C-alpha distance (Angstrom), angle and dihedral (degrees) to the residues before:
residue distance angle dihedral
M1 . . .
K2 3.80 . .
T3 3.82 89.2 .
L4 3.80 91.6 53.4
S5 3.80 91.2 47.7
F6 3.80 91.0 50.8
L7 3.79 92.6 49.5
F8 3.81 90.7 48.4
F9 3.81 90.6 50.3
L10 3.81 90.7 48.2
M11 3.80 92.2 51.3
I12 3.81 92.0 49.1
S13 3.81 90.6 48.8
L14 3.79 93.1 50.5
F15 3.80 91.7 46.5
S16 3.80 91.4 49.3
H17 3.78 91.3 49.4
A18 3.81 91.6 50.8
Q19 3.78 90.9 48.2
S20 3.82 92.1 48.8
M21 3.81 95.5 60.3
T22 3.79 113.6 118.6
K23 3.80 112.3 -126.6
I24 3.81 116.9 -146.6
T25 3.80 110.0 -165.8
A26 3.79 122.6 -142.3
N27 3.80 93.3 -111.0
N28 3.81 90.6 67.2
K29 3.80 107.4 125.1
N30 3.81 92.1 -135.2
F31 3.81 93.1 70.0
H32 3.79 111.8 95.5
Y33 3.81 115.9 -148.0
V34 3.79 126.0 -165.5
G35 3.79 113.4 -166.7
R36 3.78 137.4 23.9
Y37 3.79 123.5 -41.7
V38 3.80 143.1 149.7
P39 3.84 124.8 -135.0
E40 3.82 113.4 -118.8
G41 3.81 106.4 -172.5
T42 3.81 105.4 -65.8
A43 3.83 90.8 -17.1
I44 3.82 133.6 69.3
R45 3.80 130.0 -137.2
F46 3.83 123.5 -147.8
G47 3.78 138.6 163.3
W48 3.81 116.3 168.6
S49 3.81 120.8 109.2
G50 3.78 117.5 -90.0
F51 3.80 97.1 19.0
T52 3.79 105.8 164.1
I53 3.80 133.6 -153.4
K54 3.80 116.2 -163.1
A55 3.78 126.3 -172.2
K56 3.79 142.2 163.5
F57 3.79 112.7 -149.3
Q58 3.78 141.7 174.8
G59 3.79 127.5 -124.4
S60 3.76 142.4 31.9
V61 3.80 99.9 -73.6
C62 3.80 135.7 59.8
K63 3.78 124.8 179.3
L64 3.78 126.2 -176.4
M65 3.79 122.8 -136.8
M66 3.79 106.5 -160.1
K67 3.80 135.0 146.0
D68 3.78 118.5 -150.1
E69 3.80 114.8 -141.4
P70 3.81 107.0 -167.3
T71 3.79 116.7 -160.9
S72 3.78 113.0 -106.0
G73 3.79 110.3 -94.0
T74 3.81 96.2 22.4
S75 3.79 123.0 114.7
G76 3.79 98.0 -158.4
N77 3.79 137.7 83.5
N78 3.77 132.5 -141.5
H79 3.80 118.6 -89.2
F80 3.81 128.1 -155.9
K81 3.76 136.9 -160.3
V82 3.83 107.8 -131.2
I83 3.81 120.1 -154.2
I84 3.82 120.5 -178.3
D85 3.80 118.2 -175.9
G86 3.79 90.1 -14.8
K87 3.81 94.8 -53.9
E88 3.78 121.7 112.2
R89 3.82 115.8 -124.1
D90 3.80 130.5 -164.3
V91 3.79 115.6 -56.3
L92 3.80 111.8 -92.4
K93 3.79 114.8 -133.0
L94 3.78 113.3 -166.4
S95 3.78 122.2 -137.5
S96 3.78 128.5 -143.9
T97 3.83 88.8 -136.6
K98 3.80 99.5 46.9
E99 3.82 133.7 64.0
V100 3.83 105.6 172.8
Y101 3.82 122.4 67.6
T102 3.81 129.2 176.7
L103 3.80 107.1 -129.8
A104 3.80 97.7 174.3
K105 3.79 141.2 -1.4
G106 3.78 134.6 170.8
L107 3.79 93.1 38.0
G108 3.79 121.5 148.8
E109 3.79 117.1 -84.8
G110 3.80 93.9 -110.3
S111 3.81 127.8 85.6
H112 3.80 123.5 -59.8
T113 3.79 138.3 -171.7
L114 3.78 127.9 -127.3
E115 3.79 129.4 -166.1
L116 3.80 123.1 -179.0
V117 3.80 117.6 -172.6
K118 3.82 122.6 -171.3
R119 3.80 105.6 -127.6
T120 3.80 96.2 -177.0
E121 3.79 127.9 70.9
G122 3.77 134.2 -118.0
S123 3.79 94.2 -93.8
I124 3.82 87.9 71.0
G125 3.80 91.0 55.1
N126 3.79 146.8 -101.5
C127 3.80 130.1 -66.8
L128 3.79 130.1 -138.4
F129 3.80 108.7 -146.7
K130 3.79 110.1 -159.0
G131 3.80 99.6 174.2
I132 3.79 141.8 -97.3
G133 3.79 135.6 -71.0
L134 3.80 120.9 -132.6
A135 3.77 134.7 -178.1
S136 3.80 115.5 -77.1
G137 3.79 113.1 -68.0
K138 3.79 95.2 5.8
K139 3.79 121.7 131.7
L140 3.77 143.8 -149.0
L141 3.78 110.7 -114.0
P142 3.83 126.9 -149.7
W143 3.81 115.7 -84.5
T144 3.81 101.3 -127.5
E145 3.82 102.6 172.1
K146 3.79 112.7 108.9
A147 3.78 127.6 -165.9
A148 3.80 118.8 -130.6
L149 3.79 92.8 -133.1
K150 3.80 141.5 24.3
I151 3.81 118.9 -143.9
E152 3.79 129.3 -176.4
L153 3.81 111.3 -156.9
I154 3.79 118.7 -163.1
G155 3.77 120.8 -169.1
N156 3.78 153.7 104.9
S157 3.80 137.3 -90.5
I158 3.81 93.2 -39.8
T159 3.80 90.7 58.9
C160 3.83 89.2 45.3
G161 3.80 92.0 55.9
Y162 3.82 92.5 -119.4
G163 3.81 112.0 -169.5
I164 3.77 91.1 -9.1
E165 3.81 94.0 143.6
G166 3.79 96.2 42.0
E167 3.79 117.1 125.4
D168 3.80 93.1 -129.1
E169 3.78 143.7 -22.4
W170 3.83 94.4 -76.5
C171 3.81 98.1 74.6
G172 3.80 120.6 91.2
F173 3.78 129.8 -137.3
S174 3.80 118.5 -57.5
D175 3.78 134.1 163.2
S176 3.81 91.0 -122.6
T177 3.82 96.5 57.4
E178 3.81 96.2 49.3
D179 3.79 119.4 91.6
A180 3.79 121.6 165.5
S181 3.81 90.4 -175.8
K182 3.82 88.9 69.4
S183 3.81 97.0 44.9
F184 3.80 120.8 114.8
A185 3.82 87.6 -107.1
S186 3.79 93.4 59.0
I187 3.81 94.2 40.0
A188 3.81 91.8 52.7
S189 3.79 91.7 46.9
Q190 3.80 91.7 51.2
K191 3.80 90.9 49.2
L192 3.82 89.8 51.6
N193 3.83 91.9 46.6
A194 3.78 88.8 -119.0
E195 3.78 137.2 147.3
A196 3.79 107.8 -120.8
S197 3.79 126.0 -150.6
L198 3.80 110.9 -171.8
V199 3.80 124.0 -154.5
A200 3.79 102.7 -179.7
Y201 3.79 139.6 135.0
S202 3.79 128.7 -175.9
G203 3.78 118.3 -111.4
R204 3.79 95.6 13.8
G205 3.78 127.6 122.9
L206 3.78 143.8 -177.9
V207 3.84 99.2 -94.7
R208 3.81 101.8 -3.8
N209 3.77 136.4 17.8
F210 3.78 134.8 -128.9
A211 3.81 114.5 -42.7
G212 3.79 91.1 9.3
D213 3.81 96.4 -63.9
T214 3.81 114.2 165.7
K215 3.81 98.8 167.3
D216 3.80 98.3 80.2
P217 3.81 120.0 63.2
V218 3.79 117.2 -87.1
I219 3.81 120.4 -135.9
P220 3.84 95.9 -91.3
Q221 3.82 87.9 56.6
L222 3.82 91.7 51.2
Y223 3.78 96.3 41.0
D224 3.80 99.9 92.4
F225 3.82 94.2 50.9
A226 3.79 121.7 108.7
F227 3.82 85.6 -142.4
P228 3.81 129.3 1.6
H229 3.80 101.8 -106.3
S230 3.77 100.1 48.6
P231 3.79 140.7 80.9
K232 3.82 89.2 -137.7
D233 3.78 114.3 111.4
W234 3.77 122.9 -138.4
D235 3.80 117.6 -109.3
F236 3.80 100.0 -122.0
G237 3.80 90.7 -165.2
K238 3.81 91.4 70.7
W239 3.79 97.3 70.8
T240 3.80 129.6 13.8
P241 3.81 120.5 -166.5
D242 3.79 124.9 -144.6
L243 3.79 90.7 -150.9
V244 3.81 133.2 29.0
V245 3.81 116.1 -158.1
I246 3.81 117.0 -168.4
H247 3.80 124.6 -168.6
L248 3.80 108.5 179.7
G249 3.79 133.0 138.3
T250 3.80 105.6 68.4
N251 3.80 91.4 101.7
D252 3.83 94.0 38.1
F253 3.81 91.7 56.3
Y254 3.82 98.2 38.7
M255 3.83 94.6 95.8
G256 3.78 94.0 36.5
S257 3.77 133.9 -61.0
P258 3.83 115.6 -51.8
E259 3.79 121.4 -128.7
R260 3.79 105.2 -68.1
S261 3.80 105.1 -137.4
A262 3.82 94.6 46.4
W263 3.81 92.7 47.6
V264 3.79 94.1 47.9
K265 3.80 90.7 46.1
A266 3.80 90.8 52.1
Y267 3.80 92.4 48.8
V268 3.81 92.9 48.6
A269 3.81 90.2 49.5
F270 3.83 92.0 48.8
V271 3.81 93.7 51.7
Q272 3.80 91.2 44.6
R273 3.78 89.2 53.7
I274 3.80 92.6 51.3
H275 3.80 91.0 44.3
K276 3.80 90.0 58.6
K277 3.80 88.3 57.4
Y278 3.83 93.5 44.5
P279 3.82 106.5 26.6
K280 3.82 93.6 169.9
A281 3.80 96.1 47.9
K282 3.78 124.3 107.2
F283 3.80 121.2 -137.2
V284 3.80 134.1 -138.8
L285 3.82 119.7 -172.0
L286 3.80 113.7 -159.3
T287 3.78 134.1 -153.6
G288 3.78 131.2 178.5
I289 3.82 139.4 41.7
M290 3.85 99.9 101.6
L291 3.81 103.9 20.2
S292 3.79 118.6 86.4
D293 3.78 138.5 168.6
D294 3.80 89.9 -136.6
W295 3.80 99.9 71.8
S296 3.80 102.0 22.4
K297 3.78 125.2 98.1
D298 3.79 96.7 -128.2
K299 3.82 111.5 19.8
A300 3.82 95.7 -80.2
L301 3.81 96.2 -175.4
T302 3.79 94.2 47.6
N303 3.79 91.1 47.5
I304 3.78 98.0 47.1
N305 3.79 90.5 47.8
S306 3.79 89.1 53.8
Y307 3.82 92.8 46.3
V308 3.81 92.8 48.9
K309 3.79 93.5 46.9
E310 3.79 89.2 54.5
T311 3.81 89.4 48.1
V312 3.80 91.0 52.3
Q313 3.80 92.2 48.3
K314 3.80 91.6 52.8
L315 3.80 92.1 48.5
Q316 3.80 93.6 46.7
A317 3.80 88.9 51.9
Q318 3.81 87.0 59.3
G319 3.80 91.9 53.1
I320 3.81 96.3 -102.9
A321 3.80 113.7 141.2
C322 3.80 99.4 -124.9
H323 3.80 133.4 155.7
H324 3.81 139.0 -179.0
I325 3.80 123.6 -131.9
Q326 3.79 123.7 -177.2
L327 3.80 114.7 -154.6
T328 3.79 123.6 -152.3
T329 3.80 116.4 -89.2
M330 3.80 112.3 -109.3
D331 3.78 121.1 -95.7
P332 3.84 113.3 -113.9
D333 3.81 87.4 -131.2
R334 3.81 91.1 60.1
L335 3.78 102.4 61.8
G336 3.78 131.4 139.0
C337 3.79 129.8 -174.6
D338 3.81 118.6 -24.7
Y339 3.81 92.4 3.9
H340 3.80 93.4 -61.0
P341 3.81 121.7 142.5
N342 3.80 114.0 -86.4
A343 3.79 125.5 -134.5
E344 3.80 95.0 -83.9
Q345 3.82 93.3 49.5
Q346 3.80 90.3 47.7
R347 3.79 90.1 50.0
I348 3.80 91.1 52.0
N349 3.81 92.5 49.3
G350 3.81 91.5 45.2
L351 3.79 93.0 54.4
E352 3.81 89.0 44.3
L353 3.80 91.5 52.9
A354 3.81 93.1 48.8
Q355 3.81 90.9 50.8
K356 3.80 93.3 48.0
I357 3.81 92.8 47.6
K358 3.80 89.0 52.3
A359 3.80 89.9 48.7
L360 3.81 90.7 56.1
G361 3.79 88.8 62.6
I362 3.80 92.3 -138.9
I363 3.82 94.0 126.1
A364 3.79 97.4 38.2
N365 3.79 93.2 126.9
K366 3.80 94.8 49.3
């Protein structure tokens, strides 16, 4: 009888504890979001690589309320980097059958910081962030840290961190080996103390996609979306970058160089369109990392450099602050899945990009 009484008491205690958790919904003004999203009632929906949720909370416990929304036809789930009090925890893999995840427990009773970074790209699917659960009576505190710079980075699989954690070039794509937080784009942004909003999708190009595909949308067609698989446009008034970095062309030039005048015209038009949204922003157009003259049919690296230089000249003539940076071609000993740069190569290119942006002097006052 005593055993039954104890078990009953234990069940009541556990139920009371679960009921006493304080729910903080995603529309709380003290959450700090970096990247594109759309409010959905008290929740928010997002999908682009690298989207980041930042929060400062009280208490010893933090639970995540998040629904994974895998894209139809995909077999993967979204993954997140979890950082509590500046220390990286185990990677969080979402489940299609679960919506509550314990991120931390047994913390001190003071205040703590949380950062969640979406490692996987939009092709995997969107996420519906509903909020966090804290210990009874605990609160979400204002996020007061401010970055010195805001950068929007537009690109393809390299920017997404495709295959970055693969053991070698022989593995194919998987949700577990992708990590946008370790891409050159994120590394450079961290080095520049910048907030980074990524708009990137593997296999996509400026005028044509990987292997010459023209059926699926190219990056300029996806650019206005709040998340890739949605007709909802992003509200460009929510977040304005100081610098826009674009790395496109790897997929366009994979099957040979596209017709020059049409490609340059498309690039000029794309930058002009972005410039109208961010008239005070400066632009950097990148080449390099995966393209090389050695393996290509028609000197792909030489050609894209020439095309981009012409693009920059045309934009500068229109009064748009635009620059070209060529990044070092990846080392064949630093390859991840499907011949993409691995984490070390991405780190090298990220540090290189940060140094070259500083050398341009375009963020001297930041």
